[in-house]
GUMARVO-405877 format. One record per residue: x, y, z of N, C-alpha, C in turn; residue in one letter. Coordinates in nm, 3 decimals. Layout:
N
neast nnorth nup caeast canorth caup ceast cnorth cup r
X Y Z X Y Z X Y Z a
...
This chain:
83
neast nnorth nup caeast canorth caup ceast cnorth cup r
0.987 -2.867 -1.383 0.940 -2.780 -1.337 0.771 -2.729 -1.329 x
0.725 -2.726 -1.236 0.566 -2.702 -1.251 0.552 -2.543 -1.181 x
0.465 -2.506 -1.277 0.464 -2.316 -1.237 0.352 -2.302 -1.202 x
0.325 -2.254 -1.062 0.164 -2.247 -1.022 0.028 -2.111 -1.075 x
0.030 -2.136 -1.168 0.028 -1.985 -1.228 -0.140 -2.000 -1.253 x
-0.206 -2.103 -1.241 -0.317 -2.126 -1.214 -0.386 -2.109 -1.124 x
-0.320 -2.171 -0.987 -0.338 -2.170 -0.862 -0.338 -1.989 -0.796 x
-0.263 -1.957 -0.849 -0.230 -1.798 -0.817 -0.342 -1.725 -0.870 x
-0.323 -1.726 -0.973 -0.464 -1.656 -1.102 -0.572 -1.670 -1.040 x
-0.619 -1.805 -1.020 -0.776 -1.837 -0.914 -0.770 -1.767 -0.789 x
-0.713 -1.774 -0.739 -0.707 -1.707 -0.564 -0.732 -1.547 -0.576 x
-0.638 -1.470 -0.681 -0.596 -1.345 -0.705 -0.743 -1.299 -0.764 x
-0.823 -1.373 -0.849 -0.950 -1.340 -0.906 -1.040 -1.355 -0.796 x
-1.049 -1.445 -0.747 -1.170 -1.486 -0.647 -1.177 -1.377 -0.554 x
-1.024 -1.349 -0.519 -1.018 -1.278 -0.362 -1.041 -1.097 -0.368 x
-0.963 -1.057 -0.488 -0.940 -0.927 -0.513 -1.015 -0.870 -0.643 x
-1.149 -0.789 -0.594 -1.238 -0.729 -0.711 -1.151 -0.662 -0.792 x
-1.061 -0.561 -0.711 -1.023 -0.435 -0.775 -0.944 -0.477 -0.922 x
-0.858 -0.560 -0.916 -0.794 -0.609 -1.020 -0.863 -0.668 -1.115 x
-0.857 -0.616 -1.228 -0.930 -0.716 -1.370 -0.785 -0.762 -1.427 x
-0.839 -0.913 -1.429 -0.733 -1.010 -1.534 -0.773 -1.048 -1.642 x
-0.887 -1.077 -1.685 -0.944 -1.090 -1.801 -0.966 -0.923 -1.846 x
-0.975 -0.974 -2.010 -0.985 -0.858 -2.106 -1.157 -0.859 -2.112 x
-1.196 -0.771 -2.188 -1.332 -0.765 -2.208 -1.406 -0.895 -2.288 x
-1.364 -0.956 -2.334 -1.431 -1.102 -2.361 -1.415 -1.188 -2.280 x
-1.378 -1.166 -2.123 -1.378 -1.235 -2.038 -1.328 -1.379 -2.025 x
-1.232 -1.422 -2.131 -1.189 -1.535 -2.166 -1.009 -1.476 -2.162 x
-0.968 -1.393 -2.261 -0.793 -1.362 -2.279 -0.756 -1.302 -2.135 x
-0.629 -1.292 -2.108 -0.594 -1.198 -2.025 -0.596 -1.079 -2.069 x
-0.654 -0.980 -1.940 -0.572 -0.846 -1.963 -0.444 -0.809 -1.985 x
-0.424 -0.691 -1.991 -0.282 -0.620 -1.954 -0.237 -0.685 -1.820 x
-0.289 -0.644 -1.738 -0.261 -0.688 -1.575 -0.240 -0.835 -1.566 x
-0.352 -0.930 -1.617 -0.365 -1.065 -1.599 -0.227 -1.106 -1.677 x
-0.147 -1.048 -1.806 -0.035 -1.054 -1.839 0.078 -1.073 -1.729 x
0.071 -0.968 -1.685 0.178 -0.915 -1.583 0.130 -1.013 -1.472 x
0.018 -1.074 -1.411 0.054 -1.175 -1.290 0.090 -1.315 -1.376 x
0.106 -1.349 -1.487 0.167 -1.455 -1.559 0.283 -1.453 -1.583 x
0.373 -1.289 -1.588 0.475 -1.331 -1.602 0.544 -1.310 -1.456 x
0.490 -1.240 -1.403 0.535 -1.232 -1.255 0.573 -1.386 -1.175 x
0.432 -1.504 -1.169 0.458 -1.604 -1.147 0.556 -1.655 -1.229 x
0.590 -1.662 -1.307 0.683 -1.724 -1.413 0.814 -1.714 -1.361 x
0.834 -1.556 -1.344 0.958 -1.497 -1.302 0.998 -1.575 -1.144 x
0.915 -1.574 -1.060 0.944 -1.629 -0.900 0.961 -1.752 -0.970 x
0.913 -1.818 -1.028 0.911 -1.963 -1.001 1.097 -1.993 -1.061 x
1.120 -1.956 -1.172 1.272 -1.945 -1.205 1.373 -1.872 -1.133 x
1.313 -1.793 -1.074 1.415 -1.722 -0.975 1.382 -1.672 -0.887 x
1.342 -1.781 -0.801 1.292 -1.746 -0.626 1.331 -1.629 -0.564 x
1.471 -1.619 -0.612 1.550 -1.496 -0.514 1.502 -1.370 -0.539 x
1.425 -1.317 -0.652 1.384 -1.235 -0.714 1.247 -1.184 -0.578 x
1.256 -1.060 -0.555 1.134 -0.985 -0.458 1.039 -0.942 -0.540 x
0.939 -0.983 -0.573 0.858 -0.932 -0.657 0.778 -0.809 -0.635 x
0.754 -0.786 -0.460 0.703 -0.668 -0.412 0.788 -0.535 -0.429 x
0.925 -0.600 -0.464 1.022 -0.476 -0.471 1.029 -0.436 -0.612 x
0.986 -0.480 -0.744 0.993 -0.440 -0.851 0.959 -0.323 -0.874 x
1.030 -0.215 -0.980 1.021 -0.067 -0.996 1.065 -0.081 -1.156 x
0.981 0.046 -1.173 1.018 0.084 -1.325 0.896 0.102 -1.418 x
0.901 0.173 -1.531 0.808 0.188 -1.604 0.761 0.061 -1.671 x
0.822 -0.043 -1.674 0.731 -0.180 -1.707 0.604 -0.213 -1.617 x
0.639 -0.185 -1.490 0.579 -0.230 -1.411 0.472 -0.128 -1.357 x
0.505 -0.019 -1.395 0.424 0.128 -1.318 0.311 0.098 -1.441 x
0.332 0.103 -1.555 0.217 0.101 -1.684 0.084 0.069 -1.639 x
0.068 -0.042 -1.540 -0.031 -0.124 -1.531 -0.100 -0.088 -1.422 x
-0.059 0.031 -1.363 -0.139 0.107 -1.219 -0.171 0.235 -1.242 x
-0.308 0.273 -1.200 -0.293 0.415 -1.210 -0.218 0.506 -1.114 x
-0.151 0.428 -0.995 -0.092 0.498 -0.875 -0.006 0.374 -0.792 x
0.049 0.430 -0.763 0.204 0.372 -0.661 0.065 0.243 -0.553 x
0.022 0.333 -0.491 -0.058 0.229 -0.386 -0.107 0.081 -0.466 x
-0.204 0.099 -0.596 -0.203 0.011 -0.653 -0.146 -0.094 -0.675 x
-0.007 -0.027 -0.691 0.121 -0.114 -0.766 0.164 -0.206 -0.671 x
0.155 -0.106 -0.525 0.213 -0.207 -0.455 0.137 -0.311 -0.420 x
0.028 -0.285 -0.372 -0.124 -0.402 -0.277 -0.081 -0.539 -0.405 x
-0.088 -0.512 -0.533 -0.120 -0.587 -0.616 0.023 -0.690 -0.618 x
0.141 -0.602 -0.634 0.282 -0.686 -0.578 0.297 -0.756 -0.448 x
0.213 -0.695 -0.328 0.239 -0.749 -0.233 0.165 -0.865 -0.220 x
0.016 -0.856 -0.296 -0.091 -0.983 -0.234 -0.022 -1.076 -0.334 x
0.052 -1.041 -0.479 0.101 -1.163 -0.534 0.211 -1.235 -0.497 x
0.315 -1.136 -0.468 0.375 -1.243 -0.378 0.372 -1.310 -0.253 x
0.266 -1.257 -0.155 0.237 -1.370 -0.065 0.158 -1.467 -0.127 x
0.092 -1.449 -0.225 0.027 -1.561 -0.246 0.125 -1.715 -0.354 x
0.245 -1.582 -0.417 0.322 -1.722 -0.468 0.389 -1.759 -0.311 x
0.459 -1.718 -0.201 0.531 -1.767 -0.123 0.487 -1.871 -0.047 x
0.293 -1.893 -0.031 0.218 -1.933 0.043 0.234 -2.083 -0.047 x
0.266 -2.077 -0.160 0.260 -2.261 -0.215 0.375 -2.337 -0.149 x
């Protein structure tokens, strides 16, 4: 099984300046970048999971508000579904 993490990461990084995927060293993933990795892996092994509907404190902690969370999850879900 190939997981398209690099393709999703690159697309989000190039098209969405609002989301910091890299930590301050510009090499390692930020917490949000690690969440992106986990979401792509989850969707790859459990395609029935609706990423845009995920809820809970484990997701909420990465965002300042509900709108940012919903935007991020929707974008990630759409990028994965396009592959």
